[in-house]
N, C-alpha and C positions, 0 to 999 in steps of 0.2 A: 576328774568329776564336774559333769556340769555344775556350775552358780544357778543362785536362787537371779541373780542377773542377765545373765544367759539364758536360763529358762521364760524368764518372762519378755525379751524378745525372739524365741522360738518361733517359726514362721518358714515353711517349706512351698516353694511353688514349684507344682509337676508340671502343669502345661498351663494353657490359656481358659482349662477349665475346672481343675482342678489344683489345689492346695492345702498344707498340712499346717494345723495351727492349734497351739500347745490347748490343752484342757482347761475348762474355764467356769463360772458359772453363768457366762453370758448365753453356753448352749445348752443347758437344762430343760430347757421346753421345747428346742427343738429337738434332741436327741431323746429324751423321755417320748413324743409323737413318734419320733422312728420307731422306737421300742414296742410302742403301744401297735402300730401296723405291722410289723412284723414280730411279733410276739410267738409266732407259734412255730415258725421257720427257728430265731433264735434260740429259744427254750429247747429245743432240741440237743445243742450243743453249749449251752453257754448258761452253768449253773446259776449265776445270782439272776437271771432274768425273772424269775419267779419272785424275788424281794423288790422287784421295780414295780409299782400299781400308783404314783403320781408322780408330778414334777419336782414334789420334796425329795420321795425315796433318789432319783434319778440326782437331785444337788447333793445327799449324802455320798453317793458315789462319786462323785466328782472329788468334793473333798477327802474321801479315802485318798483318790487319785493324786492331789496335789499334797497330802499329807505324806505319801510314798514320795512324792519330788522332794519333798524338805529330809526327810529322812534319809535315802537313798539314792536319792539324784534319778529316780528310774523319772520316762519320758512319759508322758498320753496326751496322743493328739485326736484332733477332733478333723475327722477328713469332711472337707467340703467339696463340694460339685456343682458351679453351677449356683454357686453360694447359699446351695441348700446345706445343711448336714449329713454327710449321706453313711458316717459311722465312727468310727473309733482304731486308734491303730499306737499300739506303742511297746516300750522295754517294760513287759510286767514285771520283773524282774533283773537286776546289774549287779554282778559278782564283779566289783570291782577289784580284789587282790589277785582275782583270776583273769580278771579284762574279758568276761562274759557276759552275756545277754540273754535273755528269753522273748523273741518277738509274737505280739499277741494282735488279732485284729476280726475285726467284724464290721457286716456294711448292709442296711437297710433293704427288704426285698426288690425296693423299686432301682436299685443303683448296681444290682450284681448283673455280673454278663457284659459289663461294658468296657475290662480291661482299667479300672480305678484301683481294685485291689493289688493287683498285681504294680504296676505304677507307683502307688503308696508305698509297698512292703518295698521296692526297689530303694526308693529314695529314704527309707526307713534305714534299711539296711545299709546305703550308702552313708549316712551321716553316724551311723553306728562305726561304723569302722574308721571313716577321716573324722570326724571330730570327735567322738567318745573314746578313740582308739582301742575300742576292743579288738579282742583277740579271736572271738569264736561268737557267732547269735544261733541261738537254736529257735526253733519252731517246733512243738507237740502239737500232732494232730489225732483228732479222734479217727478210729481205724475206716469208720463208717461213712464221715465227715468228709466225701470226695472232691466238692469243691475246696473247702480249706487244703486238703493237701494237692493239690493242684496246683498252689502259687509256688511253694519251697519244691516242687518237683520241676515246674517251669524256671523256676531261678538256679537249677544244678546244685542244690542242697545235697549232701548226703543223706541217705537213708540210715540211721545208725542202726535201728534195733527197735523193736516191741518193747512195750512196758502195759505189759500184761496187768489187768484191772487198775489202769495207772489213774482213774479219773470217778470220783464218785457225782453222776449226773444223775439229781434227780430221784430215783429209784431206784438206782442200777448203777452196775460199774461199766465203765468205756475202756477200751483196751487203747492205749496211742500210739503212735509212729510218730517216734523222735527222729528231725529233722538238724544238720546243723551244716554251717559253713565256716571255714577259717578265712580270715582276713588274708592271707597269703594267695587263696585260691579266688577271693575277690576279682574279677576284671573292674 
């Protein structure tokens, strides 16, 4: 399990333009602005977007992430591209007994289509297997969210099945595809 000391230092350099840095309150304004600019597209797939109406609301979300770090050892990272907050990626849940983690992610509109999320996911998966010693990493994607589904498919995750009405999203249920990768399958 990650210790608090290890989490404070967590920083993953992806390339000369992109890095992952442990979420903190210093990102609340930038990330709130990013959500505000991308609200219409984000709310289609993320139920929490409707509850973020100010920087203070986003600070509360960051506090939630930090509490999860302390209680479960989960990791939430700010994706930085060209020194700008571009989105968030992290293990939303880690089952330490079974050594499995659930990876989640989102990007602001202006950062999509540049390969940022694919490379960010690749690095988080690498971190999960090499440093957290996870055995399995799961990704859940709404069946209609083609952009999100491309990530596990391009990374050769196995589609395990369909979770019918797997998530309540604003005013309706969404079916979810469940994808997974085992440590022994990761190259």
